[in-house]
C-alpha positions, 0 to 999 in steps of 0.5 A: 583130972578130967581131961585125963579121965577121957583120954583113951589108951592103947598099946601096939603099932597097928591102926595108928593112922586110924586113932589119930584120925579119929582122935583129931575128929572127936578132940579126944587125947589118946595115949599109945603105948608098947609101939614095937617094944619087943623088937630090935629096932623099936618105936616109930617107923620113919613113915609113922613119924612123917604122918605124925608130923603131917597131922601136926601141920594140918591142925593148930595147937596139937600137943604130941609127946613121944618118949626117948625110944618112940615107943609111947605116944601121947597126942591131944588133939588141936583144931583142924585149921587147914590152909596151904601146906607142903608135906614130903611123905617118907618114900616107905610107904605111898603117898596114899598112906597119908592121903587116905587120912587127909580124904578123912580130915579135910572136909572138916578144917577151918580154911579149905585145904590145899596140899602138895605131897611128894613121895611114892605115888604108886606102890604095891601096898597102899591105895595109889593116888589113881584109885583114891582119885577114881573112887574115893572123890566120888564118894565124898561128893555123895556126901555133899563135899563137892565143888570144883576146888575137890581134886587130886592132881598127879603132877609127878609119878614116883615109884619106889624105892626112891620116890620123886613123885608129886601130887597136889590134893584140895578139898573144901570144907563143910559145915554139916554132912548130908546122910546117904542111901546108898544100897543098890550098887547097879549093874556095871556099864564101863571099865576104865582105867590108866596104865601108867610106865615111867622110866621104862619103855613106854611100850609097856603100858600098851602091852598091859592093855592088850592083855588086860582088855583080853580078859575084860572084853569077853563081859562088856565092850565099853572099856577104856584104859589110858596110857600114861607115859611120864618123861623126864623130871616128871617120871620120878627117881625110880623105874616102874609100871603098873595099872589101875581099873575102875568099873563103874555102874549105872547107879554111880559105884565105882569099884577099883583094882590096882597092881604095881611092878616090883621095885626096882632091885626087889623080887622078880621082874614082871612081865607087863602082859602078866600084870595086866591079866592080873589086874583084870582078874583083881577087878572081876574079884571086886566086882565079885564083892560087890557092894556099892563102896569098893574095899580101899574105901570102906573105912571112909564111907563109914566115917562120913556116915558116922559124921552125918546129920542126925539122920539115918544113913544106909550102905550096902558093902561087900565083905568087910575087910579086917581094918574096916572090923577094927574101924568099926570098934574104934568109932564106938570108943571114940563117937561111942556109936553102933552100927546096925549090921545086916547080912544079905546072902547072895540068893537074896541079891542074886550074885557075888559074895556076901554083902552087908547092909551098914546102918546109923544115925549120924551123930551130927558133927558140926564143923565148928572151925569153920569160918562164917562169911 
């Protein structure tokens, strides 16, 4: 009965990943009811089922019960085990959907995680592998999770609807995390990016670069955008192209923006010139929002602050995304932790959108399953 009392209960299909990740880290069982209960096709979608299988692979001794219609899920987390794994992601969501959660779990495994994920590397819904590589890895390093074994490597690109991409993600384990004081984003010194094209003319990438530079060159000279044209078997199964841009500041803040072309057979054709321009504008918008962590990685930063040692961590963020706000609520339910949130008005900061200073004292999370050598 004591175990049942600790079980957290939720309804609905939203924020499924957040709940499963936090349940795994906090070791608290979880019950989710009424998953799309009123829809014609009720229950878990294939990408959610694939995500649950992935969680099952990286843990040892998890108990997962799903009713016949897939509308109720009971999850009792096991130990984070890690090791060398492979997983085929559902092509209806990008690999980023799975990778975002693995980034949260990987540092706390028993054995260093080395996993090959297959599926869609770049799409219009989830953060692409390029963006996570450029922004999330430097963020992990700030919390003391580093070493040569921390990497995301793109072996093949895959565009929707058929996918066919493949990446390798490896991450070392850490016993404790460092607290961070990360409150001054600093001025932007350079812009880097990748324009990729698969199963279309390599000229597409050059056209995107030209139009993006047309906008960004007005602001600063140090811009370098790589073109990445994958051929043959490495180019996945569907044609497409896209771009990912990152702006780096003198203090090591990295802000990102990305766009991908419409999947084959869906929506109107996109001109590479338009895509390049729009991507550049999105990057400028992200710079305007500002903060020390870009909007894709807000929740990752907050999680790592929560799990830090019993010391104060501070991070300056741009406006909080709805996903992040829900994440803060979940952190309170799973870890009983509250953040101090101070808004910084634009006058104080002299630029961009309204900023939020997030402060918390870490819960002193200790990776007990890490093997001691």
